[in-house]
C-alpha positions as CSV (number, residue, x, y, z in Angstrom):
1,M,0.0,0.0,0.0
2,K,2.9,2.4,0.8
3,K,4.4,1.8,-2.6
4,I,1.1,2.7,-4.3
5,I,0.8,5.9,-2.3
6,L,4.3,7.0,-3.1
7,I,3.9,6.4,-6.8
8,F,0.6,8.4,-6.8
9,L,2.3,11.3,-5.0
10,V,5.2,11.3,-7.6
11,A,2.7,11.4,-10.4
12,L,0.9,14.3,-8.9
13,T,4.2,16.2,-8.4
14,S,5.2,15.6,-12.0
15,L,1.9,16.8,-13.4
16,S,2.0,20.0,-11.3
17,I,5.5,20.9,-12.5
18,Y,4.5,20.5,-16.1
19,A,2.0,23.2,-15.5
20,Q,4.3,25.5,-13.5
21,D,7.0,27.9,-14.7
22,I,10.5,26.6,-14.7
23,S,12.3,29.5,-13.2
24,G,15.2,28.6,-10.8
25,K,18.5,26.8,-10.9
26,W,18.8,23.7,-13.1
27,S,21.9,21.6,-12.8
28,G,23.5,18.7,-14.6
29,I,26.8,16.9,-15.2
30,L,28.5,16.6,-18.6
31,K,30.9,13.7,-19.0
32,V,33.7,14.5,-21.4
33,Q,36.7,12.2,-21.9
34,G,36.3,10.9,-18.3
35,I,35.9,14.4,-16.9
36,Q,32.8,15.5,-15.0
37,L,31.8,19.1,-15.6
38,R,28.8,20.6,-13.8
39,I,26.6,22.8,-15.9
40,V,24.1,25.2,-14.3
41,F,21.3,27.2,-16.0
42,N,19.9,30.0,-13.9
43,I,16.5,30.6,-15.4
44,T,14.3,33.6,-14.7
45,K,10.7,34.2,-15.8
46,T,10.1,37.5,-17.7
47,E,7.1,39.2,-19.2
48,N,8.0,37.7,-22.6
49,G,9.0,34.3,-21.5
50,Y,12.3,33.4,-19.9
51,S,15.9,34.6,-19.6
52,S,18.9,32.7,-18.3
53,T,22.6,32.7,-17.6
54,M,24.9,29.6,-17.5
55,D,27.6,28.6,-15.0
56,S,30.3,26.1,-15.3
57,P,31.5,25.8,-11.7
58,D,34.3,23.3,-12.4
59,Q,35.8,25.8,-14.9
60,G,35.4,28.8,-12.7
61,A,32.8,30.4,-15.1
62,K,29.7,32.1,-13.8
63,G,27.0,34.3,-15.2
64,I,27.6,33.5,-18.9
65,P,24.7,35.2,-20.8
66,V,22.3,32.9,-22.7
67,T,21.5,34.1,-26.2
68,S,18.0,32.6,-26.4
69,I,15.8,30.4,-24.3
70,S,12.3,29.0,-24.9
71,Y,10.0,26.6,-23.1
72,K,6.9,25.2,-24.7
73,D,5.0,21.9,-24.5
74,S,7.6,20.5,-22.0
75,L,10.5,21.2,-24.4
76,L,13.3,23.5,-23.2
77,K,15.6,25.1,-25.8
78,I,18.7,27.1,-24.9
79,E,21.4,28.7,-27.0
80,L,24.7,30.4,-26.3
81,S,25.8,31.5,-29.8
82,N,29.1,33.0,-28.8
83,F,30.2,29.6,-27.5
84,G,28.6,27.4,-30.1
85,I,26.3,25.8,-27.4
86,T,22.8,24.6,-27.7
87,Y,20.7,22.5,-25.3
88,E,17.4,20.8,-25.9
89,G,15.7,18.8,-23.2
90,T,12.2,17.5,-22.5
91,L,10.7,17.6,-19.0
92,N,10.0,14.0,-17.9
93,K,7.9,12.3,-15.2
94,E,10.9,12.6,-12.8
95,S,10.7,16.4,-13.0
96,A,14.0,16.5,-14.9
97,F,15.0,17.7,-18.3
98,A,16.4,14.8,-20.3
99,G,18.2,16.2,-23.4
100,T,21.4,16.8,-25.4
101,F,24.1,19.5,-24.9
102,I,25.9,20.4,-28.1
103,Q,29.0,22.5,-28.5
104,Y,30.5,23.0,-32.0
105,G,29.0,19.9,-33.3
106,Q,29.9,17.6,-30.4
107,S,26.9,16.1,-28.6
108,F,26.7,15.0,-25.0
109,P,23.7,13.7,-23.1
110,L,22.7,16.0,-20.2
111,V,20.0,15.6,-17.6
112,L,19.1,18.8,-15.7
113,I,17.5,18.6,-12.3
114,K,16.1,21.4,-10.2
115,G,18.6,22.7,-7.7
116,E,22.1,21.5,-7.0
117,V,23.6,18.3,-8.5
118,E,26.4,16.2,-7.0
119,K,29.3,14.9,-9.0
120,E,29.9,11.1,-9.0
121,K,32.7,10.2,-6.7
122,V,35.9,9.2,-8.4
123,I,38.7,7.2,-7.0
124,R,41.6,9.5,-5.9
125,P,43.5,7.4,-3.2
126,Q,46.0,10.1,-2.5
127,E,43.5,12.7,-1.4
128,P,43.7,13.3,2.4
129,V,40.6,12.6,4.5
130,K,39.6,14.7,7.5
131,P,40.4,15.0,10.3
132,Y,43.9,16.0,9.3
133,P,46.9,15.4,11.6
134,Y,47.8,19.1,11.3
135,Y,46.2,22.5,11.6
136,S,44.2,23.7,8.5
137,E,42.9,27.3,8.5
138,D,41.0,29.2,5.9
139,V,42.5,32.6,5.5
140,K,42.2,35.8,3.5
141,F,44.8,38.4,2.6
142,E,44.8,41.6,0.5
143,N,46.7,42.4,-2.7
144,A,46.8,46.2,-1.9
145,K,48.2,47.1,-5.3
146,D,45.2,45.8,-7.2
147,K,42.7,46.2,-4.3
148,I,41.5,42.6,-4.3
149,V,41.1,40.0,-1.5
150,L,42.6,36.5,-2.0
151,A,41.2,33.5,-0.1
152,G,43.1,30.4,0.6
153,T,44.1,27.7,3.1
154,L,47.1,27.7,5.4
155,T,48.2,24.3,6.8
156,L,50.5,24.1,9.8
157,P,52.3,21.2,11.5
158,R,50.6,20.4,14.8
159,K,53.6,21.1,17.1
160,E,55.4,24.1,18.7
161,G,58.0,26.1,16.9
162,L,58.7,28.1,13.7
163,F,58.1,26.4,10.4
164,P,59.5,26.8,7.0
165,A,56.7,27.7,4.5
166,V,55.9,27.5,0.9
167,V,53.3,29.3,-1.3
168,L,51.8,27.1,-4.0
169,I,51.3,28.8,-7.4
170,S,48.9,27.2,-9.9
171,G,49.1,26.8,-13.7
172,S,47.2,28.6,-16.4
173,G,43.4,29.1,-16.3
174,P,41.2,29.9,-13.4
175,E,42.2,27.5,-10.6
176,N,41.0,27.1,-7.1
177,R,43.3,26.6,-4.1
178,D,43.6,22.9,-4.7
179,E,44.5,23.5,-8.4
180,E,41.5,21.2,-9.1
181,V,41.7,19.9,-12.6
182,F,40.5,16.7,-14.4
183,G,39.0,15.4,-11.2
184,H,42.3,15.7,-9.3
185,K,43.4,18.1,-6.5
186,P,47.2,18.2,-6.9
187,F,47.8,21.1,-4.5
188,L,45.7,19.5,-1.8
189,V,47.8,16.3,-2.1
190,L,51.0,18.3,-2.1
191,A,50.1,20.5,0.8
192,D,49.1,17.5,2.8
193,Y,52.4,15.7,2.2
194,L,54.6,18.7,2.9
195,T,52.7,19.7,6.1
196,K,53.0,16.2,7.5
197,S,56.7,16.7,7.0
198,G,56.9,19.9,9.0
199,I,56.5,22.5,6.3
200,A,53.7,25.1,6.4
201,V,51.8,25.5,3.1
202,L,49.7,28.4,1.8
203,R,47.5,27.8,-1.2
204,F,44.9,30.2,-2.5
205,D,42.1,30.6,-5.1
206,D,43.2,32.5,-8.2
207,R,41.8,36.1,-8.4
208,G,38.2,36.0,-9.5
209,T,38.0,32.3,-8.7
210,G,36.5,30.5,-5.7
211,E,36.3,32.9,-2.8
212,S,38.9,35.4,-4.2
213,T,37.8,38.7,-5.6
214,G,39.2,40.4,-8.7
215,D,38.9,39.9,-12.5
216,F,40.7,36.8,-13.8
217,K,40.0,37.5,-17.5
218,S,41.8,40.8,-17.7
219,A,44.8,39.6,-15.7
220,T,48.3,38.6,-17.0
221,T,51.1,36.5,-15.6
222,F,52.6,39.7,-14.0
223,D,49.3,40.4,-12.2
224,F,49.3,36.9,-10.8
225,A,52.9,37.6,-9.6
226,T,51.6,40.4,-7.4
227,D,49.1,38.0,-5.9
228,V,51.9,35.7,-4.9
229,E,53.9,38.6,-3.5
230,S,50.8,39.4,-1.3
231,A,50.7,35.8,-0.2
232,V,54.4,36.0,0.9
233,K,53.7,39.2,2.7
234,Y,50.8,37.6,4.5
235,L,53.0,34.7,5.7
236,K,55.4,37.1,7.2
237,T,52.6,38.3,9.5
238,R,52.1,34.9,11.0
239,D,54.0,34.1,14.2
240,E,54.3,30.4,13.3
241,I,56.3,31.0,10.2
242,D,60.1,31.1,9.9
243,K,60.5,34.3,7.9
244,K,64.0,33.3,6.8
245,H,62.7,30.2,5.0
246,I,59.7,31.1,2.8
247,G,59.7,29.5,-0.6
248,L,57.6,29.2,-3.7
249,I,56.4,26.1,-5.6
250,G,55.0,26.8,-9.1
251,H,53.4,24.4,-11.5
252,S,53.3,25.1,-15.2
253,E,52.6,28.8,-15.6
254,G,53.2,29.0,-11.8
255,G,56.7,28.0,-12.7
256,I,57.0,31.2,-14.7
257,I,55.5,33.3,-11.9
258,A,57.8,31.9,-9.1
259,P,61.1,33.2,-10.8
260,I,59.4,36.6,-11.5
261,V,58.7,37.0,-7.8
262,A,62.0,35.5,-6.6
263,S,64.1,37.7,-9.0
264,G,62.7,40.8,-7.5
265,S,62.9,39.8,-3.8
266,K,65.5,38.8,-1.3
267,E,62.9,37.4,0.9
268,I,62.4,34.2,-1.1
269,S,64.5,31.4,0.3
270,F,64.0,28.9,-2.5
271,I,61.8,28.0,-5.5
272,V,60.6,24.7,-6.9
273,L,59.6,24.7,-10.5
274,L,57.2,21.9,-11.6
275,A,56.8,21.4,-15.3
276,A,57.8,25.0,-15.8
277,P,58.4,26.6,-19.2
278,G,61.9,27.7,-19.9
279,I,61.4,29.0,-23.4
280,R,59.4,31.8,-24.9
281,G,55.6,31.3,-25.0
282,D,55.2,31.1,-28.8
283,K,57.9,28.5,-29.1
284,L,56.4,26.5,-26.3
285,L,52.9,26.5,-27.8
286,L,54.1,25.4,-31.2
287,M,56.1,22.6,-29.7
288,Q,53.1,21.6,-27.6
289,Q,50.8,21.5,-30.6
290,E,53.2,19.4,-32.6
291,L,53.7,16.8,-29.8
292,I,50.0,16.5,-28.9
293,G,49.1,16.3,-32.6
294,K,51.5,13.4,-33.1
295,A,50.3,11.6,-30.0
296,S,46.7,12.1,-31.0
297,G,47.2,10.5,-34.4
298,M,47.2,13.6,-36.6
299,S,48.9,13.3,-40.0
300,D,52.2,15.0,-40.7
301,K,50.4,17.2,-43.3
302,E,47.8,18.3,-40.7
303,I,50.4,19.1,-38.1
304,K,52.5,21.1,-40.5
305,Q,49.5,23.1,-41.7
306,T,48.5,23.8,-38.1
307,I,52.0,24.9,-37.1
308,A,52.4,27.1,-40.1
309,I,49.0,28.9,-39.5
310,N,49.7,29.4,-35.8
311,K,53.3,30.5,-36.3
312,T,52.1,33.3,-38.5
313,A,49.5,34.4,-36.0
314,F,52.1,34.3,-33.2
315,D,54.5,36.4,-35.3
316,I,51.7,39.0,-35.7
317,I,51.4,39.1,-31.9
318,L,55.1,39.4,-31.3
319,K,55.3,42.4,-33.6
320,S,52.2,44.1,-32.2
321,N,52.2,46.8,-29.5
322,N,48.5,47.9,-29.8
323,S,45.5,45.8,-28.8
324,D,43.1,47.3,-31.3
325,S,45.4,47.1,-34.3
326,L,46.3,43.5,-33.2
327,K,42.7,42.4,-33.3
328,K,42.2,44.0,-36.8
329,E,45.3,42.3,-38.2
330,L,44.5,38.9,-36.7
331,T,40.9,39.2,-38.0
332,G,42.2,39.9,-41.5
333,Y,44.7,37.0,-41.2
334,F,42.2,34.4,-40.1
335,K,39.6,35.5,-42.6
336,Q,42.2,35.0,-45.3
337,T,43.3,31.7,-43.8
338,V,39.7,30.4,-43.8
339,K,39.3,31.5,-47.4
340,E,42.4,29.7,-48.5
341,N,41.6,26.6,-46.5
342,P,37.8,26.0,-46.7
343,G,36.5,24.3,-43.6
344,Y,39.9,24.0,-42.0
345,N,39.7,23.3,-38.3
346,I,36.2,24.8,-38.0
347,P,34.0,22.8,-35.7
348,P,30.8,21.4,-37.1
349,G,27.9,23.8,-36.7
350,M,30.1,26.9,-36.3
351,S,30.1,29.7,-38.9
352,E,33.3,31.1,-40.4
353,D,32.7,34.5,-38.8
354,D,32.2,32.9,-35.3
355,Y,35.4,30.8,-35.8
356,V,37.4,33.9,-36.7
357,K,36.0,35.8,-33.7
358,L,36.8,32.9,-31.4
359,Q,40.4,32.7,-32.6
360,V,41.0,36.5,-32.4
361,G,39.3,36.6,-28.9
362,N,41.6,33.9,-27.6
363,L,44.8,35.1,-29.1
364,A,44.4,38.8,-28.5
365,S,43.5,38.5,-24.8
366,P,45.8,40.2,-22.3
367,W,47.0,36.9,-20.8
368,M,47.7,35.2,-24.1
369,T,49.6,38.1,-25.7
370,T,51.7,38.4,-22.6
371,F,52.4,34.6,-22.5
372,I,53.3,34.4,-26.2
373,K,55.8,37.3,-25.9
374,Y,57.4,36.4,-22.5
375,D,60.7,34.7,-22.2
376,P,61.2,33.0,-18.8
377,S,64.9,33.4,-19.0
378,L,64.6,37.1,-18.3
379,A,63.6,36.4,-14.7
380,L,65.6,33.1,-14.3
381,E,68.8,34.9,-15.0
382,K,68.2,37.1,-11.9
383,V,67.3,34.3,-9.5
384,K,70.0,33.8,-6.8
385,C,68.2,31.5,-4.4
386,P,68.3,27.7,-4.6
387,V,66.2,26.2,-7.4
388,L,64.7,22.7,-7.9
389,A,63.3,22.2,-11.4
390,L,61.4,18.9,-12.1
391,N,59.6,17.6,-15.2
392,G,58.1,14.4,-16.5
393,E,59.6,12.7,-19.5
394,K,56.1,12.2,-21.1
395,D,55.0,15.8,-20.6
396,L,53.5,16.9,-23.9
397,Q,52.5,20.4,-22.7
398,V,55.9,21.5,-21.4
399,P,58.4,19.1,-23.0
400,A,61.0,18.1,-20.4
401,K,64.3,18.2,-22.1
402,V,64.2,21.5,-23.9
403,N,62.6,23.4,-21.0
404,L,64.7,21.9,-18.3
405,S,67.8,22.6,-20.4
406,A,66.7,26.3,-20.9
407,I,66.0,26.7,-17.2
408,K,69.4,25.3,-16.2
409,K,71.2,27.5,-18.8
410,A,69.5,30.7,-17.6
411,L,70.2,29.9,-13.9
412,E,73.9,29.2,-14.6
413,K,74.1,32.5,-16.4
414,S,73.0,34.2,-13.2
415,G,75.8,32.5,-11.4
416,N,73.4,30.5,-9.2
417,K,75.4,27.7,-7.5
418,D,72.4,25.7,-6.1
419,V,70.4,24.4,-9.0
420,T,68.9,20.9,-9.2
421,V,67.3,19.7,-12.4
422,K,65.6,16.3,-12.8
423,E,63.5,14.5,-15.4
424,F,61.3,11.7,-14.2
425,P,60.7,8.9,-16.7
426,G,57.1,7.9,-17.5
427,L,55.4,11.0,-16.0
428,N,53.1,13.5,-17.6
429,H,52.5,17.2,-17.1
430,L,50.7,16.5,-13.8
431,F,53.5,14.2,-12.7
432,Q,51.3,11.1,-13.0
433,E,52.6,7.7,-14.1
434,C,51.0,7.4,-17.5
435,K,51.0,5.7,-20.9
436,T,50.8,8.4,-23.5
437,G,51.1,11.8,-21.8
438,L,48.1,13.1,-23.6
439,P,45.8,15.5,-21.6
440,S,42.9,13.2,-22.3
441,E,44.5,10.6,-20.1
442,Y,44.8,12.8,-17.0
443,A,41.3,12.1,-15.7
444,T,41.4,8.4,-16.2
445,I,44.5,7.9,-14.0
446,E,43.8,7.3,-10.3
447,Q,47.2,8.7,-9.2
448,T,47.3,12.5,-8.6
449,I,51.1,12.9,-8.1
450,S,53.9,10.4,-8.3
451,P,55.1,9.5,-4.8
452,A,58.7,9.8,-6.1
453,V,58.1,13.5,-7.0
454,L,56.5,14.3,-3.6
455,K,59.5,12.7,-1.9
456,E,62.0,14.6,-4.1
457,I,60.3,18.0,-3.3
458,R,60.2,17.3,0.4
459,N,63.7,16.1,0.8
460,W,65.2,18.9,-1.3
461,I,63.3,21.6,0.7
462,L,64.2,20.1,4.1
463,E,67.9,20.1,3.1
464,R,67.8,23.8,2.5
465,V,65.9,24.9,5.6
466,K,68.1,23.2,8.2
């Protein structure tokens, strides 16, 4: 009898929702190459129907304007033309929209439910579980220069005394304090390991991400460097910290930022560079595209064509000193490229004009133009403190040999006498034990960071803070 009553109640609820408006938060999870991405549509009822914005919490994106939205006869249609996104879903008896999310011709099933949605748990055996055997404190500190407040977590060994400390610096893109990416939390794992070894760790959300204020989109590598300087300044206010032994650990782009900060400060005791670029941005990106292309099965002809097109675009950026003129020149270049190579690299369902706008928007952004033009050796040649530079042999994003060699050369030019450079066989850009090194593999690997790398970082730091 109870079962019959429950079914009857569910049926009544479903019928009532069909008749009601659909305003509110609707959430779902996209599964892309083993990665789970939460998608949220914030729908509001208007005089003429509905309006909406879209959030992608796992990518740090909020309030993205929806171009059009309609709801009729249980069918919900949403479009974000600037991103090549459409969604169509039908309200079912479970009071959820079952439909398809399409971006640039690629289709993914997506079910939207009213309210919040929980991601499926993935196996990440290295992630620590509370209660931690150390102190963990959520903190906030100010970047007075840019008038923003950065939020993070400070972990401290559970014992008396002064502790050496490190600031963790994340890679490119809006990252939270755990550098959460592809279902992994590398900075959480690293902070846990180091704190258990007697080293205090401060990690924080990038500006405009998580609980930190500021605008991420308009920021460059040099802006992020001021955030790190503010983090160091904050650590110096803490009674638990040994002010003579404050270091930086930077991953990927963070490995560019660490030398920038260290080169301009005598307060940095040491730096650890993890998969850090050592060559100019344009050269790194071209090398990255070639290696990932080969590993992905692209033909030599396709790779050469891609490299040639991008190299010309990068050369335009290298010569440009004006944002408006750069956008005009890149627009003209990509229009001509599309004309000479009909359909080249344009995702299905995307117009040529939208493709050109997308390319120009990405390449002419403040961050990208800065990255393409910047040569890491400029800062490395001024770094006097001890440096540990590590990379994985299968890193396709920041190839190990050429970048480690460039880093070592620049540091030797500075006369730095304490430089350790090491390449780990079989590891990728995240320092996971892997098969191919392709980014598509990151999410499928249970391991977050190789234990050998964690041990190397810890031992090297402890040797230098005695």
